[in-house]
N, C-alpha and C positions, 0 to 999 in steps of 0.2 A: 087510598094509600095513606099510611100512617105518617105522622109528623116526622118521626125519625127517618123513615125511608125517603121522604121528600127532601129532607135536609142532606141526607147522604148522597142522594142523586145530584142535588145542586152543587155539593162540594166536589163530587167527581167531575162534573162538567167544568166547573171553574178551574180545578187542578189541571185537567186536560188542556184547556185553553191556555193556561199559563205555560205549560210545557211546550205547546205548539209555538207560542209567541217567542219563548226563550230559544228554542231550536231554530226558528226562522231567523231571529237576529244573529245568533251565533254562526249560522251557516253563511250569511253574508260577510260576517267578520272574517271567517276562515277563508272565504273566497278572496277577499281583498288582501289579506295577509299572504295567501298563497301566490297571487299574481305579483305582489310586491316582492316577495322572496325570489320568485322565478326570474323576474326582470332585473331585480337589483343585483343578484349574485352574479349574473352574466357580466356585469361591468366591474366587479371587484378585482382589483389588481394593486400591486404596490404603488403604481403611478397615481392612484386616487389619493394617496396619503403623502405623496412626495412632489407632485407637480401642481402648477397653478391652473386655474380655469383657462381653457384654451379658446382661441378664435375658432370660428366654424371651419370644419374640415381638418383640424389639426389634433394631434394627441395631447392629452393633458389630464389633469386631476382636479381635486377639490381642496388642496392644501390651504389656500388662502381663505376659502369659505369656511372650512372647519375651524381654522385658527380664529377667524373673525367671530364666529358664533361662540366659541369658548370664551374669548375675551369679553364680549359684550354681555354674555350671560353671567360670567363671573362677577363683573362689575355691578350688573343689575341686582344680583342676589346679595352681594356684599353691601350694597346701599339699602336695598329694600328689606332685608331680614332684620337688622337692628331696629329700624323704624316700626316694622310690623310687630316685633316682639315687645317693644316698649309700649306700644298702643294696646296690644292684647293684655299685657301685664297690668296696665292701669285699669282696664275694663274688668279684669277678673279679681284683682287684689286690692285696689285702692278706691275705685269709683263704681263698684258693682251695682249699686242701686241709685246712682245719680242720673240726672237728666242728660248730662254731657255724654255719658256712656250710651244711653239710648240713641242719641243723635249720631254718635260715631258708629254704632252698630248698624244703624239704618243706612248711613252713607257708605259704609263698608260693604253692605249687602248689594247696594246699587253698583259699586265698582266691581264686585265679583261677577255680576251678570252683564255688565256693560260690554259691548263689542270692542275688541282690541283696536279696531281701526279708529274708534273715537279717541282712544289714548294716543294713538299715533298722530292724529290731527291736532290734538291738544299740545303735544310736545313740539310739533312742527310750528305751531303758532307762537309758543313762548321761547323756543330755542333756535330752531332752524331758520325761521324767517328773520329774526333780529340779527343772527350771525351771518346771514347771507349765503350759507352753504350747508350741505349735509355733513354729518360727522358721526363717528362711532360713539362719542360721548352722548349725543342726542339719542342714539339707539339704546344705549345702556340706561339712560333715564327713563325711556319709554318702557323698557323691560322691568325696571325697578318699580314703576307705578303698577305694573301687573303683578309683581311679587307681593307687594305690601298687603293687599286685601286677603290673599290666601294665608299669609303668615299671621295676620291679625286674627282671623277666624280660628285657625288651628291652635294658636297660642291661648286664646281665651277659652276655648273648649277644653283643652288639655289641663289648664290650670284649674278650671272649675271642677274637674274630675278628681282633683287631689282632696282627700278628706280634710274637713276643717279641724278635726281632732289633732292632726299633725301640726297644723299652725298653732293651735292652742297650747300644745305641749311645748313647742319651741318658745312661744311667748312666755309661758309659765317659768321657763328656765332663765328668763331675762334676756333673750336674744332680741336685738333691735328688729324693726319691721323689715328693713332691707335684708338682714341676714336670714330672716324667716322666708322671705321670697326667694333669695338667691341660693341658700343652702338647703332648704327643705322643699319648697314648692317646685323649683326648677329641677332639682334632682329627681323628685318623684315623677315629674312629667317629662323627663329628658327624652325618652324614646318617642313620645308623641310630638315633641317640639322638633326633633330631627326629622320625623316623618313629614311634618308640615313644610319644612324647608325643601325636602326632596320633592314633594308634590308641587311646590312653587317652581322648582327648577324644571320639572316635567311640563308644567303649564306654559312656561315661556320658551322652551327649547324649540318649538315648532312654529312660533309666531312669525307671520310674514308681513301682515298689514302695518304694524307699528314701525318695522324696519324699513319698509318701502318709503315711508314719509320722513324718516329720520336719518338712517345710516346709508340708505340707497344701496349702492353696490360698488365694487372695485374689481376689475379684472386682474389686478396685480397684487403682490404682497404689500401690505401696509401695516405699520405699527404706530402710525400717527393717529391718536384718538381725535384730533381736531379735523381729520379728513374723512371722506367716505370710506367705508370698510365693507368687504364682502361678508356674507353670512349664508349658511346653508339654506335656510328657508327661502331667501330671496333668489338665490341661484337656482334652486329647484323650480321656483315660480317662473323665472325667465327662461330657463332651458326647456322646461316642459312645454311652453307655448311656442317654442321656436320650430321651424320646419326642418332642422338639421338632426339627423339620426344620432350623431355622436353626442350632441348636447342632450337629446332626449334620454340617451343611455346614462349619461352622468346624472340627470335628474332622477332617474329610477334608483341609481346607486345612492345618491344623497338622501332620498326619501327612506331607503332601507336603513341607512346609518342612523337617522333621526329616530325611526321607529324602534330600532334595537336599543338605543340609548334611553328612550322614554319607557320602554318595557322594563329595562333593567332598573331604572329608578322606581318604577311602580312596584316591582317585585321586592326591592330593598325596603320600600316603605311598608309594604304588607308584612315583610319578615320582622321589621322592628315592632310593628303593632302586635303581631302574634307573640313575639318575645315579651312584650310588656304585659300582655294578658296572662302569660304563663307565670311571669314573675310574681303576679298577684296571688 
């Protein structure tokens, strides 16, 4: 057998194995999504969005859990995004080759891969235990700590993709460094930066472990950030493990809502990335 024929045969085998692995993985994904869609849609009704989480055997919905998730996620993203963007901007624009940047990048990579339950335990130690009770603000802090490393990495990567000639041209015109970063680099990388924020939101939307140790849960409506607050991930966790059929149905519906939200954010992020590539 010639060298060309052997290489072609090896390539065909490798390609076939890749297709088999991809189809195998996608098949299970479609099975999971199909079951989730089938079970979740059965529980969809206006009551899901207008009523509170019920006691066993009673009718109810997920209004307080949906509102709690939105509140804590919004606060976490609002706190974590500026911190992540500032750190990523320093790493890409000001200290690109410094030792501090290398250390921050190393720690950020550790935080990206760290289990979220570790973050929950950390916030429990520094906030929940000293305060003596669970609270929504503790949950938001835990989510913010999960947002930061995602935003740091995407901000640095997107700013590094901006051509240096654009910065040099702005500097040659006499623009200060802050204006070069804000008016040139940020504008050029705007789609990528927004994509990073959307990915961070998708990352924290379904987190359960950090909220179990920080915000816990609340069966009633609560707007007090210093008190325990319900959230969709925690309600799904608790209701899915219960022996009550009505709670299990609400858990399926809540899981469907989170999945749809995360898929929508992922599609939006990909659309922004595609638009950025076309604009180039």
